[in-house]
MIMIBA-380642 format. One line per field, with one value per residue (C-alpha): x, y, z. Coordinates in nm, 2 decimals. Layout:
BEGIN
east = X	...
north = Y	...
up = Z	...
end
This chain:
BEGIN
east = -2.13	-2.48	-2.75	-2.95	-2.97	-3.02	-2.71	-2.93	-3.13	-2.88	-2.94	-2.56	-2.64	-3.00	-2.93	-2.91	-2.64	-2.66	-2.43	-2.63	-2.74	-2.96	-3.27	-3.29	-3.48	-3.64	-3.80	-3.88	-3.56	-3.45	-3.19	-2.93	-2.98	-2.91	-2.59	-2.49	-2.55	-2.36	-2.06	-2.13	-2.04	-1.72	-1.65	-1.73	-1.49	-1.20	-1.24	-1.20	-0.88	-0.74	-0.86	-0.82	-0.98	-1.25	-1.54	-1.68	-1.81	-1.86	-2.20	-2.34	-2.74	-2.95	-3.28	-3.63	-3.97	-4.25	-4.48	-4.46	-4.54	-4.28	-4.08	-4.06	-4.02	-3.69	-3.57	-3.61	-3.48	-3.11	-3.11	-3.09	-2.88	-2.62	-2.68	-2.76	-2.59	-2.29	-2.36	-2.33	-2.68	-2.75	-3.06	-3.06	-3.12	-3.24	-2.88	-2.72	-2.95	-2.84	-2.47	-2.52	-2.69	-2.91	-3.27	-3.65	-3.73	-4.08	-4.21	-4.36	-4.03	-3.77	-3.41	-3.14	-2.75	-2.62	-2.25	-2.15	-2.35	-2.20	-2.32	-2.13	-1.98	-2.06	-1.92	-1.57	-1.59	-1.64	-1.35	-1.13	-1.26	-1.23	-0.89	-0.78	-0.95	-0.74	-0.38	-0.48	-0.47	-0.86	-1.04	-1.36	-1.58	-1.88	-2.14	-2.46	-2.51	-2.72	-2.68	-2.53	-2.38	-2.44	-2.33	-2.59	-2.63	-2.26	-2.23	-1.95	-1.96	-2.13	-2.23	-2.20	-2.35	-2.06	-2.02	-1.78	-1.81	-1.65	-1.59	-1.48	-1.48	-1.81	-1.93	-2.16	-2.47	-2.47	-2.70	-2.93	-3.26	-3.23	-3.05	-3.40	-3.37	-2.97	-3.04	-3.33	-3.12	-2.92	-3.21	-3.20	-3.49	-3.41	-3.71	-3.71	-3.97	-4.05	-3.96	-4.34	-4.40	-4.46	-4.19	-3.93	-3.86	-3.69	-3.69	-3.36	-3.36	-3.07	-3.12	-2.91	-2.85	-2.67	-2.63	-2.44	-2.42	-2.67	-2.39	-2.51	-2.80	-3.10	-3.41	-3.75	-4.07	-4.17	-3.85	-3.46	-3.22	-2.85	-2.56	-2.41	-2.12	-2.10	-2.41	-2.59	-2.79	-3.01	-3.37	-3.56	-3.83	-3.83	-4.20	-4.32	-4.20	-4.53	-4.64	-4.38	-4.24	-4.07	-4.38	-4.39	-4.34	-4.12	-4.34	-4.50	-4.14	-4.08	-4.36	-4.33	-3.95	-4.07	-4.31	-3.97	-3.78	-4.02	-4.08	-3.69	-3.66	-3.93	-3.68	-3.34	-3.28	-2.96	-3.25	-3.44	-3.43	-3.33	-3.39	-3.42	-3.12	-3.20	-3.38	-3.30	-3.52	-3.37	-3.49	-3.43	-3.27	-3.57	-3.60	-3.94	-3.82	-3.66	-3.30	-2.98	-3.00	-2.61	-2.55	-2.55	-2.92	-3.04	-2.99	-2.68	-2.33	-2.10	-2.29	-2.33	-2.65	-2.54	-2.85	-2.90	-3.08	-2.83	-2.59	-2.43	-2.36	-2.36	-2.12	-1.71	-1.89	-2.07	-1.79	-1.52	-1.78	-1.87	-1.51	-1.44	-1.72	-1.63	-1.27	-1.19	-1.50	-1.54	-1.92	-1.95	-2.20	-2.33	-2.49	-2.68	-3.00	-2.96	-2.95	-3.15	-3.33	-3.52	-3.74	-3.83	-3.89	-4.25	-4.50	-4.31	-4.07	-4.06
north = -3.16	-3.06	-3.02	-2.99	-3.06	-2.71	-2.49	-2.20	-2.27	-2.28	-2.01	-1.82	-1.78	-1.61	-1.38	-0.97	-1.12	-0.84	-0.87	-0.65	-0.61	-0.34	-0.54	-0.73	-0.53	-0.42	-0.78	-0.81	-1.07	-1.18	-0.93	-1.23	-1.30	-0.87	-0.96	-1.25	-1.07	-0.73	-1.00	-1.16	-0.83	-0.83	-1.13	-1.07	-0.78	-0.98	-1.21	-1.00	-0.84	-1.21	-1.37	-1.02	-1.00	-0.76	-0.94	-0.77	-0.41	-0.18	0.00	0.03	0.04	0.36	0.28	0.45	0.44	0.62	0.77	0.94	0.60	0.39	0.67	0.67	0.34	0.35	0.62	0.41	0.06	0.29	0.43	0.11	-0.04	0.22	0.27	-0.12	-0.29	-0.06	-0.13	0.27	0.38	0.79	0.90	1.16	1.52	1.59	1.70	1.40	1.14	1.36	1.36	0.98	0.88	1.07	0.91	1.05	1.09	1.19	1.44	1.22	1.01	0.91	0.78	0.59	0.54	0.16	0.22	-0.08	-0.29	-0.43	-0.64	-0.97	-1.12	-1.45	-1.63	-1.36	-1.54	-1.88	-1.86	-1.73	-1.99	-2.26	-2.15	-2.14	-2.47	-2.68	-2.41	-2.58	-2.93	-2.98	-3.20	-3.05	-3.25	-3.24	-3.52	-3.65	-3.77	-4.11	-4.22	-4.25	-4.62	-4.55	-4.73	-4.68	-4.32	-4.28	-4.15	-4.36	-4.28	-4.11	-4.25	-4.09	-4.12	-4.19	-4.51	-4.35	-4.38	-4.11	-4.20	-3.99	-3.91	-3.67	-3.46	-3.18	-3.10	-2.70	-2.75	-2.41	-2.47	-2.86	-2.91	-3.16	-3.39	-3.43	-3.47	-3.73	-3.91	-4.00	-4.04	-3.68	-3.48	-3.06	-2.79	-2.59	-2.45	-2.67	-2.52	-2.55	-2.28	-1.93	-1.78	-1.99	-1.90	-1.56	-1.37	-1.13	-0.94	-0.84	-0.44	-0.31	0.12	0.33	0.59	0.60	0.34	0.44	0.40	0.23	-0.03	0.12	-0.03	0.16	0.07	-0.08	-0.23	-0.33	-0.17	-0.34	-0.21	-0.50	-0.29	-0.03	-0.05	-0.31	-0.34	-0.62	-0.58	-0.75	-0.72	-0.70	-0.75	-1.03	-1.22	-1.13	-1.51	-1.62	-1.98	-2.26	-2.36	-1.99	-1.92	-1.75	-1.48	-1.43	-1.38	-1.20	-0.95	-0.91	-0.79	-0.57	-0.37	-0.38	-0.19	0.04	0.17	0.19	0.40	0.62	0.63	0.66	0.89	0.63	0.37	0.53	0.35	0.04	-0.29	-0.67	-0.85	-1.18	-1.35	-1.59	-1.75	-1.93	-2.11	-1.96	-2.12	-2.08	-2.23	-2.33	-2.01	-1.78	-1.84	-2.04	-2.43	-2.49	-2.81	-3.18	-3.34	-3.59	-3.89	-3.86	-3.79	-3.68	-3.53	-3.15	-2.95	-2.61	-2.36	-2.04	-1.76	-1.52	-1.65	-1.37	-1.18	-1.51	-1.80	-1.68	-1.70	-1.96	-2.16	-2.06	-2.11	-2.47	-2.55	-2.50	-2.73	-2.98	-3.02	-2.92	-3.00	-2.66	-2.54	-2.22	-1.97	-1.75	-2.06	-2.19	-2.04	-2.15	-2.57	-2.85	-2.99	-2.67	-2.78	-3.12	-2.93	-2.78	-2.72	-2.71	-2.99	-3.25
up = -7.41	-7.60	-7.45	-7.75	-8.17	-8.23	-8.10	-8.20	-7.91	-7.65	-7.47	-7.49	-7.88	-7.81	-7.57	-7.48	-7.25	-7.02	-6.65	-6.43	-6.07	-6.21	-6.21	-5.92	-5.70	-5.92	-6.02	-5.65	-5.60	-5.23	-5.09	-5.09	-5.46	-5.50	-5.29	-5.53	-5.83	-5.72	-5.68	-5.97	-6.17	-5.96	-6.05	-6.45	-6.44	-6.26	-6.52	-6.76	-6.68	-6.61	-6.92	-7.19	-7.50	-7.56	-7.50	-7.22	-7.29	-6.98	-7.13	-6.81	-6.81	-6.87	-6.76	-6.82	-6.58	-6.74	-6.51	-6.12	-5.96	-6.19	-6.19	-5.72	-5.77	-5.97	-5.76	-5.45	-5.61	-5.73	-5.40	-5.21	-5.46	-5.35	-5.01	-4.90	-5.14	-5.28	-5.59	-5.79	-5.90	-6.05	-6.08	-6.37	-6.50	-6.87	-6.92	-6.78	-7.00	-7.28	-7.19	-7.20	-7.50	-7.75	-7.65	-7.67	-7.31	-7.25	-6.98	-6.75	-6.75	-6.49	-6.55	-6.35	-6.49	-6.33	-6.41	-6.29	-6.54	-6.92	-7.15	-7.28	-7.66	-7.61	-7.89	-7.76	-7.41	-7.51	-7.74	-7.46	-7.23	-7.41	-7.51	-7.14	-7.05	-7.32	-7.19	-6.84	-6.97	-6.99	-7.30	-7.45	-7.64	-7.81	-7.82	-7.73	-7.37	-7.42	-7.05	-6.69	-6.51	-6.14	-5.87	-5.63	-5.51	-5.72	-6.11	-6.28	-6.61	-6.88	-7.18	-7.53	-7.82	-8.05	-7.78	-7.59	-7.19	-6.98	-6.61	-6.34	-5.97	-5.99	-6.22	-6.28	-6.46	-6.62	-6.98	-6.90	-6.96	-7.05	-6.71	-6.61	-6.91	-6.89	-6.53	-6.58	-6.79	-6.44	-6.24	-6.08	-6.02	-6.09	-6.04	-6.32	-6.57	-6.86	-7.22	-7.29	-6.99	-7.19	-6.92	-7.05	-7.44	-7.48	-7.83	-7.95	-8.23	-8.43	-8.61	-8.84	-8.86	-9.01	-8.71	-8.42	-8.17	-7.89	-7.62	-7.29	-7.26	-7.29	-7.09	-7.27	-7.10	-7.43	-7.53	-7.41	-7.69	-7.62	-7.85	-8.02	-8.27	-8.44	-8.65	-8.51	-8.18	-8.01	-7.89	-7.65	-7.40	-7.08	-6.95	-7.19	-7.54	-7.72	-7.66	-7.87	-7.81	-7.98	-8.21	-8.36	-8.72	-8.87	-8.98	-8.60	-8.45	-8.75	-8.65	-8.29	-8.36	-8.61	-8.36	-8.12	-8.43	-8.45	-8.05	-8.03	-8.35	-8.16	-7.87	-8.00	-8.37	-8.49	-8.48	-8.78	-9.05	-8.93	-8.98	-8.90	-9.02	-8.77	-8.50	-8.26	-7.99	-7.66	-7.40	-7.04	-6.76	-6.51	-6.16	-5.98	-5.77	-6.04	-5.88	-5.89	-5.83	-5.73	-5.53	-5.46	-5.54	-5.23	-5.42	-5.56	-5.39	-5.64	-5.88	-5.88	-6.02	-6.13	-6.32	-6.33	-6.57	-6.45	-6.62	-6.79	-6.44	-6.20	-6.45	-6.35	-5.94	-5.94	-6.13	-5.87	-5.55	-5.75	-5.81	-5.42	-5.28	-5.54	-5.56	-5.25	-5.02	-4.93	-4.80	-4.98	-4.75	-5.04	-5.20	-4.90	-5.06	-5.39	-5.30	-5.52	-5.20	-5.10	-5.36	-5.11	-4.84	-5.00	-5.29	-5.61	-5.54	-5.78
end
């Protein structure tokens, strides 16, 4: 069931689709969330082996930090990931950088490589998942939700715009940045950032080039470069999106993308003479504290809320854990820190 009139806004179609645990220490997430993402990467790789297809590209991530202080932090974070969380990380010599990718490394920069990171082709993945779901007897319905039927603390049916009412013993709310809208129609509050918050919109630029593919995912201080085929990369920013939002014009989005293209071309020789082919603006699914939300809300006994910003890393793991809770009633300790009820106990409650 769609959450937006514009499928192009759905985050799966406007994301670099980076499967990683490498960024979680750097961004200051709690240790339990780092561990969740490490397990998530393992689950993504296991799903790739199970489903088959070419939707997962094990590129690894080459991350570069500028200046002595940032370099020391990158090295310390990499050591933590490797030693404390068992997530392989390597501080690179300049010779090793040259082996991994043809990039320009400046004199004051430090580089690290995270070999377990990967990138996902969302279209190919969703195609494989939909096929597997149908083969297992599932039915996919694409329609707009217009309401819910409740009986006290239980939801009994979902009403669709086409006039159908879907009845079930229970259900879930997993609609990315639109999860609060969908859940609100059932009387459920979900503590997520509104879509007009400046942290929610995320711009991705598709860039065509005539050079050699860059190899790993590249994280420069000024731009992210994600391989997306032999003659194409995706560009994004790990440090803000130039103030872009849903109200930004095509010209404003294009100007930001051109800045990124020039920055990337200065770092990756293969991107010299490249051009911006397409722009996509997606909405990040960000909770009030930046972490995953997974569990039953306090006012509904048979509904499950599941949303996360780290979808391309965590979706297979979260799906497995949530299924155990929903279908078998087995509480999963890994999900304990992420219950939706945590927002009712302090600041940020909705």
